[in-house]
A tleap script that builds the chain and sets N, CA, C and O, in Angstrom:
source leaprc.protein.ff14SB
mol = sequence {
  NMET SER ASP TRP PHE ALA GLY VAL PRO THR
  LEU GLY VAL LEU PHE LYS ARG PHE MET ILE
  ASN ALA ALA TRP ALA SER ILE VAL LEU PHE
  ALA MET LEU VAL LEU GLN LEU PRO ALA GLU
  TYR ALA ALA VAL VAL TYR PHE GLY VAL LEU
  VAL VAL ASN GLY VAL MET ALA PHE VAL PHE
  LEU ARG GLN ARG ALA ASN CALA
}
set mol.1.N position { 0.815 -1.188 0.000 }
set mol.1.CA position { 0.000 0.000 0.000 }
set mol.1.C position { 0.866 1.263 0.000 }
set mol.1.O position { 0.501 2.268 -0.610 }
set mol.2.N position { 2.008 1.210 0.681 }
set mol.2.CA position { 2.849 2.401 0.720 }
set mol.2.C position { 3.396 2.738 -0.662 }
set mol.2.O position { 3.628 3.909 -0.960 }
set mol.3.N position { 3.605 1.731 -1.513 }
set mol.3.CA position { 4.058 1.998 -2.881 }
set mol.3.C position { 3.003 2.740 -3.676 }
set mol.3.O position { 3.328 3.511 -4.578 }
set mol.4.N position { 1.741 2.513 -3.346 }
set mol.4.CA position { 0.658 3.157 -4.074 }
set mol.4.C position { 0.618 4.656 -3.796 }
set mol.4.O position { 0.300 5.444 -4.687 }
set mol.5.N position { 0.939 5.054 -2.564 }
set mol.5.CA position { 0.880 6.466 -2.189 }
set mol.5.C position { 2.196 7.190 -2.405 }
set mol.5.O position { 2.202 8.401 -2.628 }
set mol.6.N position { 3.303 6.478 -2.344 }
set mol.6.CA position { 4.608 7.127 -2.434 }
set mol.6.C position { 5.174 6.996 -3.845 }
set mol.6.O position { 4.857 6.056 -4.575 }
set mol.7.N position { 5.999 7.937 -4.202 }
set mol.7.CA position { 6.747 7.847 -5.437 }
set mol.7.C position { 5.925 7.960 -6.700 }
set mol.7.O position { 6.095 7.153 -7.614 }
set mol.8.N position { 5.041 8.933 -6.780 }
set mol.8.CA position { 4.283 9.172 -8.012 }
set mol.8.C position { 5.167 10.030 -8.913 }
set mol.8.O position { 5.349 11.218 -8.647 }
set mol.9.N position { 5.719 9.438 -9.979 }
set mol.9.CA position { 6.711 10.181 -10.760 }
set mol.9.C position { 6.144 11.288 -11.650 }
set mol.9.O position { 6.779 12.331 -11.809 }
set mol.10.N position { 4.971 11.081 -12.226 }
set mol.10.CA position { 4.428 12.077 -13.163 }
set mol.10.C position { 2.944 12.279 -12.915 }
set mol.10.O position { 2.293 11.505 -12.213 }
set mol.11.N position { 2.438 13.334 -13.508 }
set mol.11.CA position { 1.009 13.612 -13.427 }
set mol.11.C position { 0.203 12.527 -14.140 }
set mol.11.O position { -0.914 12.208 -13.731 }
set mol.12.N position { 0.768 11.966 -15.199 }
set mol.12.CA position { 0.095 10.881 -15.923 }
set mol.12.C position { -0.086 9.642 -15.068 }
set mol.12.O position { -1.134 8.998 -15.121 }
set mol.13.N position { 0.926 9.301 -14.280 }
set mol.13.CA position { 0.829 8.152 -13.379 }
set mol.13.C position { -0.214 8.425 -12.300 }
set mol.13.O position { -0.983 7.536 -11.936 }
set mol.14.N position { -0.240 9.639 -11.795 }
set mol.14.CA position { -1.249 10.004 -10.795 }
set mol.14.C position { -2.650 9.851 -11.372 }
set mol.14.O position { -3.537 9.302 -10.718 }
set mol.15.N position { -2.850 10.336 -12.596 }
set mol.15.CA position { -4.155 10.209 -13.238 }
set mol.15.C position { -4.524 8.740 -13.451 }
set mol.15.O position { -5.674 8.349 -13.250 }
set mol.16.N position { -3.556 7.937 -13.855 }
set mol.16.CA position { -3.797 6.504 -14.045 }
set mol.16.C position { -4.245 5.856 -12.738 }
set mol.16.O position { -5.172 5.046 -12.728 }
set mol.17.N position { -3.592 6.211 -11.647 }
set mol.17.CA position { -3.977 5.654 -10.341 }
set mol.17.C position { -5.366 6.129 -9.922 }
set mol.17.O position { -6.129 5.367 -9.328 }
set mol.18.N position { -5.697 7.380 -10.226 }
set mol.18.CA position { -7.055 7.868 -9.960 }
set mol.18.C position { -8.076 7.008 -10.698 }
set mol.18.O position { -9.091 6.606 -10.128 }
set mol.19.N position { -7.800 6.731 -11.965 }
set mol.19.CA position { -8.740 5.969 -12.783 }
set mol.19.C position { -8.835 4.515 -12.332 }
set mol.19.O position { -9.914 3.925 -12.385 }
set mol.20.N position { -7.726 3.931 -11.892 }
set mol.20.CA position { -7.764 2.562 -11.370 }
set mol.20.C position { -8.616 2.520 -10.110 }
set mol.20.O position { -9.431 1.611 -9.948 }
set mol.21.N position { -8.441 3.488 -9.215 }
set mol.21.CA position { -9.253 3.548 -7.998 }
set mol.21.C position { -10.735 3.712 -8.340 }
set mol.21.O position { -11.591 3.073 -7.729 }
set mol.22.N position { -11.029 4.559 -9.304 }
set mol.22.CA position { -12.425 4.772 -9.703 }
set mol.22.C position { -13.006 3.510 -10.323 }
set mol.22.O position { -14.176 3.198 -10.100 }
set mol.23.N position { -12.215 2.782 -11.094 }
set mol.23.CA position { -12.701 1.542 -11.706 }
set mol.23.C position { -13.015 0.498 -10.641 }
set mol.23.O position { -14.058 -0.153 -10.697 }
set mol.24.N position { -12.122 0.337 -9.679 }
set mol.24.CA position { -12.385 -0.612 -8.600 }
set mol.24.C position { -13.626 -0.211 -7.808 }
set mol.24.O position { -14.438 -1.063 -7.447 }
set mol.25.N position { -13.771 1.065 -7.541 }
set mol.25.CA position { -14.945 1.531 -6.800 }
set mol.25.C position { -16.215 1.260 -7.595 }
set mol.25.O position { -17.234 0.886 -7.014 }
set mol.26.N position { -16.175 1.441 -8.904 }
set mol.26.CA position { -17.348 1.165 -9.740 }
set mol.26.C position { -17.723 -0.302 -9.686 }
set mol.26.O position { -18.903 -0.643 -9.605 }
set mol.27.N position { -16.726 -1.171 -9.730 }
set mol.27.CA position { -16.982 -2.611 -9.647 }
set mol.27.C position { -17.603 -2.960 -8.294 }
set mol.27.O position { -18.576 -3.711 -8.218 }
set mol.28.N position { -17.025 -2.405 -7.233 }
set mol.28.CA position { -17.559 -2.673 -5.887 }
set mol.28.C position { -18.977 -2.129 -5.747 }
set mol.28.O position { -19.845 -2.795 -5.183 }
set mol.29.N position { -19.215 -0.920 -6.257 }
set mol.29.CA position { -20.559 -0.337 -6.169 }
set mol.29.C position { -21.571 -1.155 -6.954 }
set mol.29.O position { -22.706 -1.328 -6.511 }
set mol.30.N position { -21.171 -1.660 -8.118 }
set mol.30.CA position { -22.082 -2.498 -8.892 }
set mol.30.C position { -22.384 -3.793 -8.142 }
set mol.30.O position { -23.531 -4.241 -8.123 }
set mol.31.N position { -21.377 -4.394 -7.530 }
set mol.31.CA position { -21.600 -5.610 -6.738 }
set mol.31.C position { -22.527 -5.320 -5.559 }
set mol.31.O position { -23.381 -6.138 -5.217 }
set mol.32.N position { -22.352 -4.158 -4.946 }
set mol.32.CA position { -23.230 -3.788 -3.839 }
set mol.32.C position { -24.662 -3.588 -4.321 }
set mol.32.O position { -25.615 -3.896 -3.604 }
set mol.33.N position { -24.807 -3.073 -5.531 }
set mol.33.CA position { -26.134 -2.898 -6.115 }
set mol.33.C position { -26.798 -4.242 -6.349 }
set mol.33.O position { -27.975 -4.425 -6.038 }
set mol.34.N position { -26.042 -5.180 -6.898 }
set mol.34.CA position { -26.580 -6.511 -7.168 }
set mol.34.C position { -26.968 -7.208 -5.865 }
set mol.34.O position { -27.994 -7.884 -5.795 }
set mol.35.N position { -26.138 -7.037 -4.836 }
set mol.35.CA position { -26.417 -7.663 -3.542 }
set mol.35.C position { -27.434 -6.885 -2.714 }
set mol.35.O position { -27.842 -7.333 -1.642 }
set mol.36.N position { -27.837 -5.735 -3.205 }
set mol.36.CA position { -28.832 -4.882 -2.552 }
set mol.36.C position { -28.428 -4.508 -1.126 }
set mol.36.O position { -29.212 -4.620 -0.184 }
set mol.37.N position { -27.184 -4.063 -1.005 }
set mol.37.CA position { -26.700 -3.601 0.294 }
set mol.37.C position { -27.203 -2.183 0.548 }
set mol.37.O position { -27.571 -1.481 -0.394 }
set mol.38.N position { -27.223 -1.756 1.804 }
set mol.38.CA position { -27.718 -0.406 2.122 }
set mol.38.C position { -26.906 0.689 1.441 }
set mol.38.O position { -25.717 0.527 1.170 }
set mol.39.N position { -27.558 1.780 1.178 }
set mol.39.CA position { -26.934 2.912 0.498 }
set mol.39.C position { -25.803 3.528 1.326 }
set mol.39.O position { -24.898 4.149 0.768 }
set mol.40.N position { -25.847 3.364 2.639 }
set mol.40.CA position { -24.788 3.917 3.483 }
set mol.40.C position { -23.448 3.273 3.153 }
set mol.40.O position { -22.416 3.943 3.181 }
set mol.41.N position { -23.453 1.974 2.838 }
set mol.41.CA position { -22.219 1.289 2.465 }
set mol.41.C position { -21.682 1.849 1.151 }
set mol.41.O position { -20.476 2.043 0.993 }
set mol.42.N position { -22.580 2.101 0.224 }
set mol.42.CA position { -22.167 2.666 -1.058 }
set mol.42.C position { -21.576 4.060 -0.862 }
set mol.42.O position { -20.608 4.422 -1.529 }
set mol.43.N position { -22.146 4.831 0.037 }
set mol.43.CA position { -21.620 6.171 0.315 }
set mol.43.C position { -20.214 6.091 0.896 }
set mol.43.O position { -19.358 6.914 0.570 }
set mol.44.N position { -19.975 5.105 1.754 }
set mol.44.CA position { -18.643 4.927 2.329 }
set mol.44.C position { -17.632 4.595 1.240 }
set mol.44.O position { -16.528 5.138 1.235 }
set mol.45.N position { -17.995 3.714 0.326 }
set mol.45.CA position { -17.095 3.362 -0.773 }
set mol.45.C position { -16.828 4.579 -1.648 }
set mol.45.O position { -15.678 4.864 -1.983 }
set mol.46.N position { -17.877 5.293 -2.016 }
set mol.46.CA position { -17.744 6.458 -2.896 }
set mol.46.C position { -16.847 7.531 -2.278 }
set mol.46.O position { -15.903 8.004 -2.911 }
set mol.47.N position { -17.150 7.907 -1.042 }
set mol.47.CA position { -16.359 8.958 -0.406 }
set mol.47.C position { -14.973 8.459 -0.010 }
set mol.47.O position { -14.032 9.249 0.077 }
set mol.48.N position { -14.841 7.164 0.229 }
set mol.48.CA position { -13.523 6.591 0.494 }
set mol.48.C position { -12.598 6.759 -0.700 }
set mol.48.O position { -11.418 7.072 -0.539 }
set mol.49.N position { -13.131 6.552 -1.896 }
set mol.49.CA position { -12.330 6.748 -3.107 }
set mol.49.C position { -11.936 8.214 -3.244 }
set mol.49.O position { -10.804 8.519 -3.619 }
set mol.50.N position { -12.846 9.106 -2.949 }
set mol.50.CA position { -12.509 10.526 -3.009 }
set mol.50.C position { -11.391 10.876 -2.028 }
set mol.50.O position { -10.494 11.651 -2.359 }
set mol.51.N position { -11.444 10.316 -0.839 }
set mol.51.CA position { -10.420 10.584 0.167 }
set mol.51.C position { -9.072 10.013 -0.276 }
set mol.51.O position { -8.048 10.689 -0.180 }
set mol.52.N position { -9.073 8.778 -0.758 }
set mol.52.CA position { -7.823 8.147 -1.194 }
set mol.52.C position { -7.212 8.936 -2.352 }
set mol.52.O position { -6.008 9.193 -2.359 }
set mol.53.N position { -8.024 9.317 -3.320 }
set mol.53.CA position { -7.505 10.101 -4.436 }
set mol.53.C position { -7.009 11.470 -3.968 }
set mol.53.O position { -6.016 11.980 -4.488 }
set mol.54.N position { -7.673 12.050 -3.018 }
set mol.54.CA position { -7.232 13.325 -2.463 }
set mol.54.C position { -5.887 13.203 -1.757 }
set mol.54.O position { -5.031 14.078 -1.889 }
set mol.55.N position { -5.701 12.128 -1.014 }
set mol.55.CA position { -4.424 11.903 -0.329 }
set mol.55.C position { -3.312 11.710 -1.361 }
set mol.55.O position { -2.219 12.252 -1.199 }
set mol.56.N position { -3.582 10.951 -2.410 }
set mol.56.CA position { -2.569 10.762 -3.448 }
set mol.56.C position { -2.213 12.087 -4.114 }
set mol.56.O position { -1.040 12.353 -4.376 }
set mol.57.N position { -3.201 12.908 -4.385 }
set mol.57.CA position { -2.944 14.209 -5.002 }
set mol.57.C position { -2.131 15.095 -4.060 }
set mol.57.O position { -1.212 15.788 -4.497 }
set mol.58.N position { -2.465 15.074 -2.776 }
set mol.58.CA position { -1.730 15.862 -1.795 }
set mol.58.C position { -0.272 15.427 -1.727 }
set mol.58.O position { 0.630 16.265 -1.720 }
set mol.59.N position { -0.038 14.106 -1.676 }
set mol.59.CA position { 1.334 13.585 -1.635 }
set mol.59.C position { 2.081 13.977 -2.901 }
set mol.59.O position { 3.249 14.362 -2.841 }
set mol.60.N position { 1.412 13.882 -4.047 }
set mol.60.CA position { 2.042 14.269 -5.317 }
set mol.60.C position { 2.434 15.742 -5.302 }
set mol.60.O position { 3.544 16.095 -5.699 }
set mol.61.N position { 1.536 16.591 -4.850 }
set mol.61.CA position { 1.831 18.029 -4.814 }
set mol.61.C position { 2.947 18.341 -3.820 }
set mol.61.O position { 3.773 19.218 -4.077 }
set mol.62.N position { 2.982 17.638 -2.694 }
set mol.62.CA position { 4.061 17.829 -1.725 }
set mol.62.C position { 5.402 17.413 -2.303 }
set mol.62.O position { 6.419 18.066 -2.068 }
set mol.63.N position { 5.400 16.318 -3.065 }
set mol.63.CA position { 6.643 15.874 -3.704 }
set mol.63.C position { 7.122 16.919 -4.704 }
set mol.63.O position { 8.318 17.198 -4.788 }
set mol.64.N position { 6.205 17.491 -5.454 }
set mol.64.CA position { 6.583 18.500 -6.453 }
set mol.64.C position { 7.076 19.777 -5.775 }
set mol.64.O position { 7.977 20.439 -6.290 }
set mol.65.N position { 6.504 20.125 -4.645 }
set mol.65.CA position { 6.917 21.341 -3.938 }
set mol.65.C position { 8.305 21.161 -3.323 }
set mol.65.O position { 9.077 22.116 -3.243 }
set mol.66.N position { 8.619 19.957 -2.895 }
set mol.66.CA position { 9.918 19.697 -2.249 }
set mol.66.C position { 11.018 19.418 -3.262 }
set mol.66.O position { 12.197 19.455 -2.909 }
set mol.67.N position { 10.671 19.146 -4.488 }
set mol.67.CA position { 11.703 18.792 -5.493 }
set mol.67.C position { 12.400 19.999 -6.045 }
set mol.67.O position { 13.284 19.869 -6.892 }
savepdb mol mol.pdb
quit
């Protein structure tokens, strides 16, 4: 997991990781829809992806500021 957050070399790699996270979240949300789980669980997954992507963006910007 630490490799996922650390060492983002370019903006393109960051965008790719954003899209991979969004794809996994879409798959999980679709599975939750099929299983008819409560909407609160879906909200946790959705906002969790936003938080993870935000942390990655923050780490990327910090790396660029320190370089």
